[in-house]
N, C-alpha and C positions, 0 to 999 in steps of 0.2 A: 325757627320758632320753637321746635321741640327742645333744642339745646338751651335756649334762654328760659323757657317756661318750666322745664323739669330737670334736665341733666345737670345744669349748674347747681341746682339746689341739693343734689346728692352729696356734694362735698360738705355743705353745711350740716346736713343730716348726719353724715358720717362722723364729723367732728363732735357734734353734740351727743350722738347715740353711742359712739364707740370710744372716741378719744377721751372726752371729759368724764364719761361714766367709769371707764376701766383704768385709765392711767392719769388720773387727775393731778397727782403730784408732779409728774413730768410736764404736763400741760402748763401748770402754773410756773414751773421753773423756766420754761422756754417762752413764756408769754411776752416778755420784752422784745424778743426777736420777731415774734409774730406781729407785735404792734408795728414794728418797722416795715415788715413785709406788707401789712395792710395799708399803711400810709403811702408807701411807694406804689402800691396797686391803684389806690384812689387817684393820686396825682398824675402818675404816668399814663394810665389808661384814659383819664379825662383829657390830658393834653394831646394824646394821640387821636382821640375822638374829634377834637376840635380841628385837626388838620385833615380829616377824611372828607372825601366828596362822594363816596358810594353810600347810598341811603341805607342799605341793609348792614353795611359795615359799621356805620354810625350807631345804629341800634344795638348791634352785637357788642361793640366795645363799651357802650354805656352800661351794659349788663355786668361787665367785669368790674367797673367802678363801684356799682352797688354791692357786689359781693365783697369788695374790700371793706365797706362799711359794716357788713354783717360779721366779718371776721373780727373787727375791732369791738363790736358789740358783744360777741361771744366771749372773747378773752378779757373783757372788762371784769369778768368774774363777779358779777352781781346780777340780781334778778331783773333789773330794768334792761340791762344790755342783752341778756339772753332772750327775754321776751321780745325785745325790739328786733333782734336779728330774725327770729321766727316770723314775726309779723311782716317784716320787710321782704322776706323770701316769698311769703304767701301773696302779698300785694304785688310784688314784681312779677309773679307768675300770672297775674291778670293783665298787667299793663304792657309788659314786653311782647307777649304774643300778639296783642292788639296792634302795637306799632309795627310789628313784622307783617301783619296782615295788610295794614294800610300801605306800607312801602312796597311789599312784594306781591301780595294777593290782589291789590287794587291798581296801584300806579304801574308797576312793571307788567302786569297782565294787560294793561291797555296800551302802553307806549313802548314796552320792551327796552327801557333805559333806566338805569339806576343812578345816573350822575345827578348830583344835587343841583348844579347850575343849569340843568336842562329844563327845570320846572320853575314856574312863577305864576302868581295870580290865579291859583286853582279855585279860590273862593268864588270867583265870578260864575263858574259853571258847575262846580262840585261843592255846593254849600254844606251838604250833610257830611261829606268827607272832611271838610275843613273843621266842622264842629267836633267830630270825633278826634281829629288830629290835635286840636288845641286842648281838648279835655285830657287825652292820654299823655300829651306832652307835659302839661302842668302837673298831672299826677306823677309822672316819672321824676319830676324835679322835687317832689315832696311838698306840694302845695297843701295848705290846710283844707280840711273836709275830704281829703283823699286818704285811703288806707295807708298809702306810702308815707304820708306825713307822720302818722302815728309810729310806724316802724322806725323811720329815720330819727324822729324826736327821741324815742326811747333809747336807741343806740347811742346817740350823741350824749344824752343825759347819763347813761351808764358809763360811757367812756370818761366823761368829766368827773364823775364820782370816783372812778378808779385812778385817773391821772388827768388833771386839767389840761396839760399840754397835749396829750393824746386827743382829748375832747375837742380842742381847737382845730387840729388837723382833720378830725372826723367831720366837724361842721363845715370845713372847707369844701367837702364833697357837694354840699347843697349849692354853693356858688358856682362851682365848676360844672355841675350837671345843668344848671340853669343856662350857662353860657352856650354849651353845644346844643342843648335841646331847643332853646329859643332861636338859635341860628338856623336850625333845620326848619322849625315851624314858620318863622318869619319869611324865609326864602320861598317856601312852598305856597303859602297862603296869601301873602301881601304882594303889592306891586301890580304892574300892568300885565296883561295876558302875554305869556311867552310866545314868541314867533315860531318856536319849534313845535308847539303843540297844536293839535286840532281839537275842536270842541267834541267832547264825548259825554256819555251818560254818567250820572252820579252813581251812588252805591246801589247794587242790586239788593233784592229782598234777602237773599242768602247772606250777603256780606253785612247788611244792616242787622240781621238777626244775630249773627255771631258777635259783632262788635257791641251790640246792646247788652248782651248777657256777659260780656267782659267788663263793660262799664258799670253795670248795675252793682255787683259786689264791691267794686272799687269805691263807689260813692256811698252805698248803704253802710258798709263796714267802717268807712271813714267817719260817718255821723253816729252810728250806733255800734261801736266795736265790742261791747261787753260780751256778746254771745261767744265770740271766738276767744277773746282775751281771758275770760274766766277759765276756759279749758287750758290755755297756754300757761296761765298762772299756776295752776295746780301741778302740772308736770314740771315746769321750770323751777318751782319752789322746791320740789323733791330733789331735783338735780343739783341746784346750787348749794343746798344744805349738806348734801352728801359730799360735795367738793370741799366745803369748809371743814367738815369733820375729818 
């Protein structure tokens, strides 16, 4: 949870704060190579995620795919791409820890099993858990009205402006993320009650409290994003024009 929520974002911060600010000419020179690395990261990590059966591994690998989108947004070398990568990092910092809590802090804590096919039909006796899972899963795929959507949309738009072909591969991340995320959500929530499970309690007050305050900014910033976006615009605007100069 700490890795996906904070540590992975340090690479993006380092690229923007150190690499682009101090050696922007070299960054632009090697941008095509980084485009290829970003595309490979998106496709490969998404395909690997689709083949996984460990719940926490699925969430962890999905985080790598989103970081590939951020890389493509940054090296698009335009305002939309850089702002989008920052927004996506922030939004993913809410969604990914929430999914880790649902998989590890809730399911594993109750059943001590992380195998995907062990679970089925959780909606029947854990409806609140199912609601949070569906919400954060759709947010993770970049569904409209979530803050993730704004970040991914701006990254894709910035990549298309820079290079339409790169933009197409960036947009592919939305389809691939929907594949593995909906596979996970459908298996856990739908169907008949699994014979391997025993009926247990739904979310505790502590779990509900944490998940609610991770869901709140995801939804609110997805509807009213200007509060954060205006701040990001000023800093990104100064950065991008210093690169151009």
